[in-house]
C-alpha positions in Angstrom: 109.4 -46.9 -7.9 110.6 -44.0 -9.8 112.6 -44.2 -13.5 115.7 -42.7 -12.0 115.2 -45.4 -9.5 115.0 -48.3 -11.8 118.1 -47.3 -13.8 120.1 -46.9 -10.6 119.2 -50.6 -9.7 119.6 -51.9 -13.4 123.4 -50.4 -13.0 123.7 -52.4 -9.8 122.1 -55.8 -10.8 121.5 -55.8 -14.4 123.0 -59.1 -15.9 124.7 -57.4 -18.6 126.3 -54.4 -16.3 127.9 -57.3 -14.3 129.2 -59.2 -17.0 130.5 -56.0 -18.4 132.4 -55.2 -15.5 134.0 -58.4 -15.2 134.9 -57.8 -18.7 136.8 -54.5 -17.4 138.4 -57.0 -14.8 139.3 -59.4 -17.6 141.3 -56.7 -19.1 142.9 -55.4 -16.1 144.5 -59.1 -16.2 145.4 -58.7 -19.6 147.3 -55.3 -19.3 149.3 -56.8 -16.4 150.1 -59.4 -18.7 151.2 -57.2 -21.7 153.0 -54.9 -19.4 155.1 -58.0 -18.4 158.1 -57.9 -20.8 159.1 -54.3 -19.5 159.4 -55.5 -15.9 162.0 -57.6 -14.4 161.9 -60.9 -14.0 163.4 -63.0 -11.2 163.8 -67.0 -11.2 165.3 -69.7 -9.0 166.7 -72.9 -11.0 168.3 -76.0 -9.3 168.6 -79.3 -9.9 170.3 -82.4 -8.7 171.8 -85.4 -10.7 172.4 -89.0 -9.8 174.0 -91.4 -12.4 175.1 -94.7 -12.6 178.6 -95.2 -11.6 179.2 -97.3 -15.2 177.9 -94.0 -16.8 180.6 -91.7 -15.1 182.8 -90.5 -17.6 186.3 -90.0 -16.1 190.0 -89.4 -17.5 192.3 -92.5 -17.8 194.9 -90.4 -15.9 194.9 -89.0 -12.9 196.1 -85.7 -13.5 197.6 -83.6 -10.1 195.8 -85.5 -7.8 192.5 -84.3 -9.0 189.4 -86.4 -9.2 187.0 -85.9 -12.3 183.8 -87.1 -13.0 180.9 -87.6 -10.1 177.7 -90.0 -9.7 176.1 -87.4 -7.9 175.8 -83.5 -8.6 173.3 -80.5 -8.3 173.5 -76.8 -8.8 171.6 -74.1 -8.3 171.1 -70.0 -9.5 168.9 -67.5 -8.5 168.9 -64.7 -11.7 167.2 -61.6 -12.2 166.7 -60.9 -16.3 165.9 -57.1 -17.5 165.1 -56.8 -21.3 166.8 -53.5 -22.8 165.9 -54.1 -26.2 163.1 -56.3 -27.7 162.8 -54.6 -31.0 160.3 -52.0 -30.1 157.8 -54.5 -27.8 158.9 -53.0 -24.7 157.2 -49.3 -25.4 154.6 -50.8 -27.5 153.8 -53.1 -24.5 153.4 -50.1 -22.4 151.1 -48.3 -25.1 148.7 -51.2 -25.4 148.2 -51.7 -21.9 147.0 -48.3 -22.0 145.0 -48.7 -24.9 143.3 -52.2 -23.8 142.3 -50.3 -20.4 140.8 -47.4 -22.1 139.2 -49.5 -24.9 137.4 -51.7 -21.9 135.9 -48.9 -20.2 134.5 -47.6 -23.5 133.3 -50.8 -23.8 131.6 -50.7 -20.4 130.1 -47.6 -21.1 128.7 -49.0 -24.4 127.0 -51.4 -22.3 125.6 -48.9 -19.8 123.9 -47.0 -22.5 122.5 -49.8 -24.0 121.4 -51.2 -20.7 119.6 -47.6 -19.8 117.9 -47.4 -23.0 116.1 -50.9 -22.6 115.1 -50.0 -19.0 113.8 -47.0 -20.2 111.7 -48.3 -22.9 110.6 -51.1 -20.4 109.6 -48.9 -17.7 107.7 -47.2 -20.4 106.0 -49.8 -21.3 104.5 -50.5 -17.7 103.2 -47.2 -17.8 101.7 -47.6 -21.0 100.2 -50.8 -20.5 98.9 -49.5 -16.8 97.2 -46.5 -18.7 95.9 -49.1 -21.3 93.6 -50.7 -18.3 92.6 -47.6 -17.6 91.3 -46.6 -20.8 89.6 -50.1 -21.1 87.5 -49.9 -17.6 86.7 -47.0 -18.9 85.2 -48.0 -22.0 84.1 -50.8 -20.2 82.4 -48.9 -17.2 80.6 -46.7 -20.3 79.2 -50.0 -22.4 78.2 -51.3 -19.2 76.3 -47.8 -18.6 75.2 -48.1 -21.7 73.7 -51.4 -21.6 71.8 -50.6 -18.5 69.9 -47.5 -20.3 68.9 -49.6 -22.8 67.5 -52.5 -20.9 65.7 -49.8 -18.8 64.1 -48.0 -21.7 63.4 -51.6 -23.2 61.8 -52.5 -20.3 59.7 -49.1 -20.0 58.8 -49.9 -23.7 60.6 -47.4 -25.7 63.2 -48.6 -27.1 63.5 -52.1 -29.4 65.0 -55.4 -28.0 67.8 -54.4 -30.8 68.9 -51.7 -28.9 69.6 -54.2 -25.9 71.3 -56.8 -27.9 73.6 -53.9 -29.4 74.8 -52.8 -26.0 75.4 -56.5 -25.0 77.5 -57.1 -28.3 79.6 -54.0 -28.1 80.5 -54.6 -24.3 81.3 -58.3 -25.1 83.3 -57.2 -27.7 85.6 -54.5 -25.3 85.8 -57.1 -22.6 88.6 -58.9 -24.5 90.6 -55.8 -24.9 90.6 -55.2 -20.9 91.4 -58.8 -20.8 94.8 -58.0 -23.1 95.4 -55.2 -21.5 95.9 -56.4 -18.3 97.9 -59.5 -19.6 100.4 -56.7 -21.3 100.6 -55.0 -17.5 101.8 -58.5 -16.3 104.0 -59.3 -19.2 105.9 -55.7 -18.9 106.0 -55.9 -15.3 107.9 -59.4 -15.7 110.1 -57.7 -18.5 110.9 -54.8 -16.4 111.9 -56.9 -13.0 114.2 -59.1 -15.5 116.2 -56.1 -16.9 116.6 -54.7 -13.1 118.0 -58.4 -12.2 115.1 -59.1 -9.6 114.5 -62.7 -8.7 110.8 -62.9 -9.0 109.3 -65.5 -6.8 107.6 -68.3 -8.2 104.4 -68.0 -6.4 103.8 -64.5 -8.0 102.6 -64.1 -11.2 99.2 -62.5 -11.3 100.5 -59.3 -9.3 104.1 -58.3 -9.1 104.4 -55.9 -6.4 106.1 -53.2 -8.3 104.7 -49.6 -8.3 105.7 -47.4 -10.7 105.8 -43.5 -9.8 106.6 -42.3 -13.2 103.9 -41.5 -15.7 103.8 -40.7 -19.4 104.7 -37.1 -20.1 106.1 -35.0 -23.2 109.4 -33.9 -21.8 110.4 -31.4 -24.7 113.6 -32.0 -26.1 114.9 -29.8 -28.8 117.9 -30.7 -30.9 118.7 -30.3 -35.0 120.0 -33.0 -36.7 123.5 -31.2 -37.5 123.8 -31.1 -34.2 122.9 -34.4 -33.2 125.2 -35.9 -35.8 128.1 -33.9 -34.3 127.6 -35.1 -30.6 126.8 -38.6 -32.1 130.5 -38.8 -33.5 131.9 -37.0 -30.7 130.1 -38.8 -27.7 129.5 -42.3 -28.9 131.7 -44.6 -27.2 131.3 -47.3 -29.8 133.6 -45.3 -32.2 135.7 -44.2 -29.0 136.1 -48.2 -28.5 137.2 -48.6 -32.5 139.7 -46.0 -32.3 141.4 -47.6 -29.6 141.1 -51.1 -31.2 142.7 -49.4 -34.6 146.0 -48.2 -32.2 145.7 -51.8 -30.6 146.3 -53.0 -34.1 148.7 -50.4 -34.9 150.8 -51.7 -31.7 150.5 -55.4 -33.0 152.0 -54.5 -36.1 154.7 -52.9 -34.1 154.9 -56.3 -32.1 155.1 -58.5 -35.2 157.8 -56.7 -36.8 159.9 -56.9 -34.2 160.9 -60.3 -34.9 163.2 -58.8 -37.4 165.0 -57.6 -34.8 167.4 -58.6 -32.1 166.6 -58.9 -28.7 169.0 -58.3 -25.7 168.7 -58.7 -21.8 171.0 -58.1 -19.0 171.0 -60.3 -16.1 172.5 -60.3 -12.6 172.0 -63.1 -9.9 173.6 -65.7 -7.5 175.2 -69.2 -8.7 175.9 -72.1 -6.2 176.9 -75.8 -7.2 178.8 -79.0 -6.5 182.2 -78.9 -7.1 183.3 -81.0 -10.5 186.4 -81.7 -8.5 185.3 -83.7 -5.8 183.1 -86.8 -5.3 181.5 -85.3 -2.4 178.1 -83.3 -2.4 179.5 -81.2 0.2 181.9 -79.4 -1.6 180.5 -76.2 -3.5 181.5 -73.4 -5.2 179.3 -70.2 -5.4 179.3 -66.4 -5.9 177.9 -63.9 -7.9 177.1 -63.4 -11.6 176.3 -60.6 -14.2 176.0 -60.3 -17.9 174.2 -59.6 -21.0 173.0 -61.9 -23.4 171.7 -61.2 -27.1 169.4 -63.5 -29.7 168.7 -62.5 -33.1 166.9 -64.8 -35.3 168.3 -64.4 -38.7 165.9 -66.9 -40.5 162.7 -67.9 -38.8 161.3 -70.0 -41.3 159.4 -66.6 -42.7 157.4 -66.8 -39.7 157.7 -63.4 -38.5 157.1 -62.0 -42.4 153.3 -64.2 -41.8 152.7 -62.0 -38.5 153.8 -58.5 -40.1 151.1 -59.3 -42.9 148.5 -60.6 -40.4 149.0 -57.7 -38.5 149.3 -55.3 -41.4 145.6 -56.6 -42.6 144.1 -56.6 -39.0 145.3 -52.7 -38.9 143.9 -52.3 -42.1 140.5 -54.0 -41.1 140.0 -52.0 -38.1 140.3 -48.7 -40.1 137.3 -50.1 -42.3 135.2 -51.1 -39.3 135.8 -47.6 -37.9 134.4 -46.0 -41.0 131.7 -48.1 -41.3 130.7 -47.7 -37.6 130.6 -44.3 -38.1 128.4 -44.4 -41.3 126.3 -46.6 -39.1 126.3 -44.5 -36.3 124.8 -41.4 -38.6 122.2 -43.8 -40.0 121.5 -44.4 -36.5 121.0 -40.8 -35.4 119.0 -39.8 -38.5 116.7 -42.6 -37.9 116.2 -41.6 -34.5 115.8 -38.3 -35.3 113.1 -38.6 -37.8 111.2 -41.2 -35.7 111.2 -38.6 -33.0 110.0 -35.7 -35.5 107.3 -38.1 -36.1 106.6 -39.0 -32.8 106.5 -35.2 -31.8 103.9 -34.4 -34.9 101.8 -37.6 -33.6 101.4 -36.0 -30.2 100.9 -32.5 -31.4 98.2 -33.9 -33.3 96.3 -35.6 -30.3 96.5 -32.7 -28.3 92.5 -31.7 -28.2 91.3 -35.2 -29.4 90.7 -36.4 -25.9 88.5 -33.4 -25.3 86.8 -33.1 -28.7 85.7 -36.6 -28.3 84.2 -36.4 -24.6 82.2 -33.6 -25.9 80.8 -35.6 -28.7 80.1 -38.3 -26.2 78.1 -35.9 -24.0 76.1 -34.3 -26.9 75.5 -37.7 -28.2 74.3 -39.0 -25.0 72.0 -35.8 -24.7 71.0 -36.3 -28.1 69.7 -40.1 -27.6 67.9 -38.9 -24.2 65.9 -36.3 -26.3 65.6 -39.1 -28.6 67.1 -37.2 -31.7 69.8 -39.5 -32.7 70.0 -43.3 -32.7 72.1 -45.8 -30.6 74.6 -46.1 -33.1 75.5 -42.8 -32.9 76.2 -42.9 -29.0 77.9 -46.2 -29.4 80.6 -44.8 -32.3 80.6 -41.8 -30.0 81.8 -43.8 -26.9 84.3 -45.9 -29.4 85.9 -43.0 -30.9 86.4 -41.4 -27.1 88.1 -44.9 -26.2 90.5 -45.0 -29.3 91.1 -41.3 -29.0 92.4 -41.8 -25.4 94.1 -45.0 -26.5 95.6 -43.4 -29.4 96.7 -40.4 -26.8 98.7 -42.4 -24.5 100.3 -44.5 -27.4 101.6 -41.2 -28.5 103.0 -40.5 -25.2 104.6 -43.8 -25.3 106.3 -43.2 -28.6 107.2 -39.7 -27.4 108.8 -41.0 -24.8 110.4 -44.2 -26.4 111.8 -41.9 -29.6 113.3 -39.4 -27.4 114.9 -42.0 -25.5 116.2 -43.8 -28.5 117.6 -40.2 -29.8 119.3 -39.6 -26.7 120.9 -43.2 -27.2 121.7 -42.6 -30.6 123.6 -39.1 -29.9 125.3 -40.6 -26.8 123.9 -38.6 -23.9 121.5 -41.3 -21.9 124.0 -42.3 -19.6 122.9 -41.2 -16.1 125.5 -38.3 -14.5 126.8 -40.6 -11.8 127.5 -43.6 -14.4 129.2 -41.2 -16.9 131.1 -40.0 -14.1 132.2 -43.1 -12.6 133.6 -44.2 -16.2 135.3 -40.8 -16.6 137.3 -41.1 -13.1 138.1 -45.0 -14.5 139.8 -43.5 -17.1 
């Protein structure tokens, strides 16, 4: 599994990505509801009523042979209503629907970027743990060789028992580090599998069948802080989502102020009901109807005033959140850039250390065999080589992680296919 394979799998199966996709679907439903105010409504109403004869109100005198008041009645009506004016809420709802959709896509973009980052780090953690096993196995092999040499020399009577004991102690001290490295490898693979949405069978623990093809390497990444800051403020989806949020709060203010204004609708439909002048249920009157209706709450107990105050405060709060997030993103970029510079400098300082440590060990072994140095010098050289190898792979890991964090801070870590999918949705 390459890093690209891991990222693509996470984009399909990671639980956070799946939840974010459902959030987009939820927002799609909210968008439909928001636009509903601008779309005509069709309603059908009907009723049937039966009264006790003693409850029927009839005139005392029959006029013109007509009968008023019946114990049973019915009525039906099919009506189409179109809002013509809602105090600005119709146009505002259309703008709000567009903003909601755009914000949900930006939120999804943010979740994709966060997931890509954690998968990259988890992938590098597995590579680091795997390399640490190699380093510690090499260290144990060197110490086993030294113990074998010390034992052989002791049996030949050329070195004291102390050399054998020292070699045994050094070997015993190295084995726990190998055990820890293997445990870190198991845990790292379990963590990566979880992020990829893979359900590991319960009977698998010692060795998850996951073979990574990537390797820890220092891929160059050139940027400067001013450019990184500029790109972050332009590309970070969190800022884009908050800008949409601020615009939405402004539309909420428009909707709240609409309570001060009248509401006007046009309607048309068809009406049918039982005749009021006949006790026979089969005698009906029917026909088309059309008209306009207006409502205007002249005083609503200060409810609209309260809504306006609430909407105003939320709009101003959104502006504060936008400004604060901008500053936090700048801090994020500065921190990530500083850590990247540190990791690059550490990596540069370790370029030739392993070669030097290997040469030092070779010389120490040659001197020891010639009898011109002590066993302590040889063991020290072996320890230095192990430390150098560990430091080098740790530096490579830290560089890869620092670069990934800087790319996330700048807003350029989303894979091209995911980025393009978001743009198409927009």
